[in-house]
C-alpha positions in Angstrom: 57.5 -68.5 -82.3 54.3 -68.1 -84.4 56.2 -69.4 -87.6 57.3 -72.6 -85.8 54.3 -73.5 -84.5 51.7 -72.4 -87.1 52.2 -75.4 -89.5 51.7 -78.1 -86.9 48.5 -76.9 -85.5 47.2 -76.1 -89.3 47.9 -79.7 -90.0 46.4 -80.7 -86.8 43.1 -79.2 -87.9 43.1 -80.5 -91.2 43.5 -84.1 -90.1 41.6 -84.3 -86.9 39.3 -81.2 -87.1 40.8 -80.0 -83.9 40.7 -76.0 -84.3 43.3 -74.3 -82.2 43.1 -71.3 -84.4 44.9 -69.0 -82.3 48.1 -70.9 -83.2 47.7 -70.6 -87.0 46.0 -67.6 -87.6 47.9 -64.5 -87.5 44.9 -62.3 -86.2 43.5 -64.8 -83.8 46.9 -65.2 -82.5 47.4 -61.5 -81.8 44.2 -61.3 -80.4 45.0 -64.4 -77.8 48.3 -62.8 -76.9 46.7 -59.5 -76.2 44.2 -61.2 -73.8 47.0 -62.9 -71.9 48.8 -59.6 -71.4 45.9 -57.8 -70.2 44.8 -60.6 -67.7 48.2 -60.5 -66.6 48.4 -56.7 -66.0 44.7 -57.0 -64.2 45.9 -59.7 -62.0 49.2 -57.7 -61.1 47.5 -54.3 -60.5 44.3 -55.7 -58.6 47.0 -57.8 -56.2 48.9 -54.6 -55.6 45.5 -52.2 -55.0 44.2 -55.0 -52.8 47.6 -55.1 -50.5 47.4 -51.2 -50.2 44.0 -51.3 -49.2 44.9 -53.8 -46.6 47.7 -52.2 -45.0 45.9 -48.9 -44.9 43.0 -50.4 -43.8 44.3 -52.3 -41.1 46.3 -49.3 -39.7 42.9 -47.3 -39.8 41.1 -49.9 -37.7 43.7 -49.3 -34.8 43.1 -45.5 -35.2 41.6 -43.6 -32.3 38.8 -41.9 -34.2 35.6 -44.1 -33.8 34.0 -42.5 -36.9 37.2 -43.8 -38.9 37.1 -47.2 -37.3 33.3 -47.4 -38.2 33.8 -46.4 -41.9 36.3 -49.1 -42.2 34.2 -51.7 -40.5 31.4 -50.7 -42.8 33.4 -51.0 -46.0 34.6 -54.6 -45.0 31.0 -55.9 -44.6 29.8 -54.2 -47.6 32.4 -55.7 -49.9 33.0 -59.3 -48.3 29.2 -59.8 -48.4 28.2 -58.8 -51.8 29.5 -60.8 -55.0 32.3 -59.8 -56.8 30.6 -59.8 -60.3 27.8 -57.5 -58.8 30.4 -55.3 -57.8 32.2 -55.1 -60.9 28.6 -54.3 -62.5 28.0 -51.6 -59.9 31.4 -49.8 -60.3 31.1 -49.9 -64.2 27.5 -49.0 -65.0 26.3 -47.2 -61.6 29.4 -45.2 -60.8 30.9 -44.9 -64.3 27.8 -43.4 -65.5 28.6 -40.2 -63.1 32.3 -40.0 -64.4 33.3 -37.7 -66.9 33.8 -38.2 -70.6 36.5 -36.8 -72.9 36.0 -35.4 -76.3 38.2 -37.6 -78.5 37.5 -35.8 -81.6 34.0 -36.9 -82.8 33.0 -39.1 -79.9 33.2 -39.4 -76.2 35.0 -41.7 -74.2 34.8 -42.3 -70.4 37.6 -40.9 -68.4 37.9 -44.2 -66.6 38.0 -47.2 -68.9 36.4 -50.6 -68.2 40.1 -52.0 -67.3 40.5 -49.1 -64.7 37.2 -49.8 -63.1 37.9 -53.6 -62.8 41.2 -52.9 -61.1 39.6 -50.5 -58.8 36.5 -53.2 -58.0 38.6 -56.0 -57.7 41.1 -54.2 -55.4 38.5 -53.1 -53.3 37.1 -56.4 -53.3 40.1 -57.9 -52.4 41.3 -55.2 -50.1 38.2 -56.2 -47.7 39.6 -59.6 -47.0 43.2 -58.3 -46.8 42.3 -55.7 -43.9 41.1 -58.4 -41.3 44.1 -60.6 -42.5 46.3 -57.9 -41.6 44.7 -56.8 -38.7 45.0 -60.4 -37.4 48.5 -60.4 -38.2 49.0 -56.9 -36.2 47.0 -58.4 -33.1 49.5 -61.6 -33.2 52.4 -59.0 -32.7 53.5 -59.3 -28.7 53.0 -56.2 -26.9 56.5 -56.4 -25.8 57.6 -55.6 -29.3 55.5 -52.4 -29.4 56.9 -51.5 -26.2 60.5 -52.2 -26.9 60.1 -49.8 -30.0 58.2 -47.1 -28.1 61.2 -47.2 -25.8 63.3 -46.1 -28.5 61.2 -43.2 -29.0 59.6 -44.3 -32.2 56.5 -42.6 -33.1 53.1 -44.9 -33.8 53.6 -44.5 -37.5 57.1 -45.4 -37.4 56.2 -48.3 -35.1 53.6 -49.5 -37.7 55.8 -48.9 -40.8 59.2 -50.4 -39.5 58.2 -53.1 -36.7 54.7 -54.1 -36.5 53.7 -54.2 -40.2 56.6 -56.3 -41.3 56.0 -58.8 -38.5 52.3 -59.1 -39.1 52.9 -59.4 -43.1 55.0 -62.5 -42.2 52.4 -63.9 -39.6 49.5 -63.1 -42.2 51.3 -64.5 -45.4 49.5 -68.1 -45.1 46.1 -66.5 -45.1 47.1 -63.7 -47.4 48.4 -66.4 -50.1 45.1 -68.0 -50.1 43.2 -64.5 -50.4 45.7 -63.4 -53.3 45.6 -66.5 -55.3 41.4 -66.4 -55.0 41.7 -62.9 -56.0 43.7 -63.7 -59.1 41.2 -66.1 -60.2 38.3 -63.5 -59.8 40.0 -61.3 -62.1 38.5 -63.6 -64.9 34.9 -61.8 -64.2 36.3 -58.5 -65.5 34.8 -60.0 -69.3 31.2 -58.8 -67.9 32.3 -55.2 -68.2 33.9 -55.9 -71.7 37.7 -55.6 -70.5 39.5 -57.4 -73.2 41.4 -59.8 -71.1 41.7 -63.6 -72.2 38.3 -64.9 -71.3 36.7 -61.8 -73.3 39.2 -62.6 -76.3 38.7 -66.4 -76.4 35.1 -65.8 -76.2 35.4 -63.7 -79.1 37.5 -66.3 -80.9 35.1 -69.3 -80.2 32.1 -67.1 -81.3 33.9 -66.6 -84.7 35.1 -70.0 -85.2 32.6 -72.4 -83.3 35.3 -74.0 -81.7 34.3 -73.7 -78.0 36.0 -76.9 -76.8 39.3 -76.1 -77.9 39.2 -72.4 -76.7 37.8 -73.4 -73.1 40.8 -75.9 -72.7 43.4 -73.1 -73.4 41.5 -70.9 -71.0 41.6 -73.5 -68.6 45.3 -74.4 -69.2 46.0 -70.6 -68.9 44.6 -70.0 -65.5 46.2 -73.3 -64.1 49.5 -72.3 -65.5 49.4 -68.6 -64.1 47.7 -69.5 -60.7 50.1 -72.1 -60.0 53.0 -70.2 -60.7 51.6 -67.2 -58.4 50.8 -70.0 -55.8 54.7 -71.5 -55.9 55.9 -67.8 -55.8 53.9 -66.8 -52.6 54.5 -70.3 -50.9 58.2 -69.9 -51.6 58.0 -66.3 -50.2 55.9 -67.9 -47.0 58.9 -70.3 -46.4 61.7 -67.8 -46.8 60.0 -65.2 -44.4 58.5 -67.8 -42.0 59.3 -66.7 -38.2 59.6 -69.5 -35.9 57.5 -68.8 -32.8 55.4 -66.0 -34.4 51.6 -66.5 -34.9 52.0 -70.2 -33.6 
């Protein structure tokens, strides 16, 4: 692929001065692809983490223990009401200062990398919204549905896992789609803690080659493409899983 496009972009630069160096310089090309790969991984794992937190947090909100419900409520208020960039900096610099370091043979490396801290921080941030989204979905499930499951001698955990949660997921999907799309875009903030995702990589490219407009255009197009594909996939899932009469 690189060998096919490199001559075109090299010639484009020589004729017009438009410097898309990531498409004709091997080193910059590899740096660009590495940034894309890390961004896609960051988006995927942040979404997974936020969904898991949302599912278990919504279940905890219906627990009998007032302490557990209070802790979940405090978590939601704390992470919904603070900027995600501040949360990234807090996790990486504040909590990261107390995490152990590993001897790599002459130098020490943090046990938790900046990439892992980004997943933790963004997952917790997105999860705070997902808890409320799933909670509203659970409350929309009719009581008669739960009573029917109880009549079959299902435990509370079985009812939650096999009955109410699948229905709540379908009901919550429109709101969940919006939050996951927003979370995917928020992952671009990970560059502030030096995660070498696509924003960080292209920032290095334009700093070295003074081609800010061209690299900003690439960055803009990358997020348009990725977020559009994510949105299309989630909207397709939403249509396929729609339940007429539920949540309406």
